[in-house]
C-alpha positions in Angstrom: 79.2 95.4 36.4 77.7 96.1 39.8 78.6 95.8 43.4 81.4 97.8 45.1 84.5 96.0 44.0 86.5 94.8 41.0 88.7 91.6 41.8 91.9 91.0 39.7 92.0 90.3 36.8 88.6 91.8 36.3 87.9 94.5 33.7 85.5 97.5 33.2 84.3 98.8 29.8 82.5 102.0 29.0 79.3 102.2 30.9 80.4 99.8 33.6 80.4 101.1 37.2 81.0 100.2 40.8 78.4 101.3 43.4 79.1 101.6 47.1 77.3 99.4 49.5 75.1 102.3 50.7 74.4 103.5 47.1 75.9 107.0 48.0 78.8 106.8 45.7 79.4 105.5 42.1 82.5 105.0 40.1 81.7 105.0 36.5 84.0 104.2 33.4 82.8 106.7 30.8 82.8 106.2 26.9 85.4 109.0 26.6 87.9 107.0 28.6 87.5 108.8 31.9 87.0 107.0 35.1 85.0 109.2 37.6 83.6 109.0 41.2 80.5 110.9 42.1 78.6 111.2 45.3 76.3 114.2 45.2 78.9 115.7 42.9 82.0 114.4 41.1 84.8 113.9 43.7 87.6 112.2 41.6 88.6 111.5 38.1 91.3 109.8 36.2 91.8 112.7 33.7 92.1 110.1 30.8 89.5 111.5 28.4 90.0 111.3 24.6 90.6 107.5 24.7 87.6 105.8 22.9 87.7 102.1 23.0 89.4 102.2 26.4 89.0 99.5 29.1 90.2 99.2 32.7 92.1 96.1 34.2 92.6 95.5 37.7 95.9 93.6 37.3 96.9 90.7 39.4 100.2 92.7 40.5 98.0 95.3 42.2 98.1 97.8 39.4 94.9 99.4 38.1 95.4 100.4 34.4 93.3 102.2 31.8 94.3 101.0 28.3 93.3 102.8 25.2 91.6 101.0 22.2 95.2 100.1 20.9 96.1 98.3 24.3 98.4 101.1 25.2 98.3 102.2 28.9 97.2 105.8 29.3 96.7 105.9 33.2 97.7 103.8 35.9 97.8 103.7 39.9 101.5 102.8 39.6 100.9 100.1 42.2 102.3 97.2 40.1 104.2 94.7 42.4 102.5 96.1 45.5 99.7 93.7 45.4 99.0 90.1 44.2 96.2 87.8 42.8 94.0 89.0 45.7 94.1 92.6 44.7 90.7 94.4 44.6 89.5 97.9 43.5 86.9 98.9 46.1 84.5 101.8 46.4 83.7 102.8 49.9 80.5 104.3 51.1 82.1 107.8 51.3 83.3 107.7 47.7 86.9 106.7 48.2 88.5 104.4 45.7 90.9 102.0 47.3 93.1 99.0 46.1 93.3 96.4 48.7 95.4 93.3 48.6 94.3 90.7 51.2 92.8 93.5 53.2 96.0 95.7 53.1 95.5 99.2 51.6 98.0 99.9 48.8 96.3 102.8 47.1 93.3 105.2 47.7 91.9 108.3 46.1 89.0 110.5 47.2 
């Protein structure tokens, strides 16, 4: 995965990443199940370690979910129903993760 966005119903697997347009920030899905954002240092994490075989889905309802290897949700943005098929996870140039739906901000973390 490359680019700065993940469009519904896109998925990320361990080792996949998003990179900001200016290349200053990276959001990486690690093999241990943690999703981290780094600039010159780590600025955010999902705190979902210990979930080998995990994957991330940007769902068509606006919810970003990390599922473990048994398809059990272990972390989510809890934004289900706030977005739709146009929902996107975006990584800004300053390292902010955002979920946008048709340009409308529905979630962000920095």
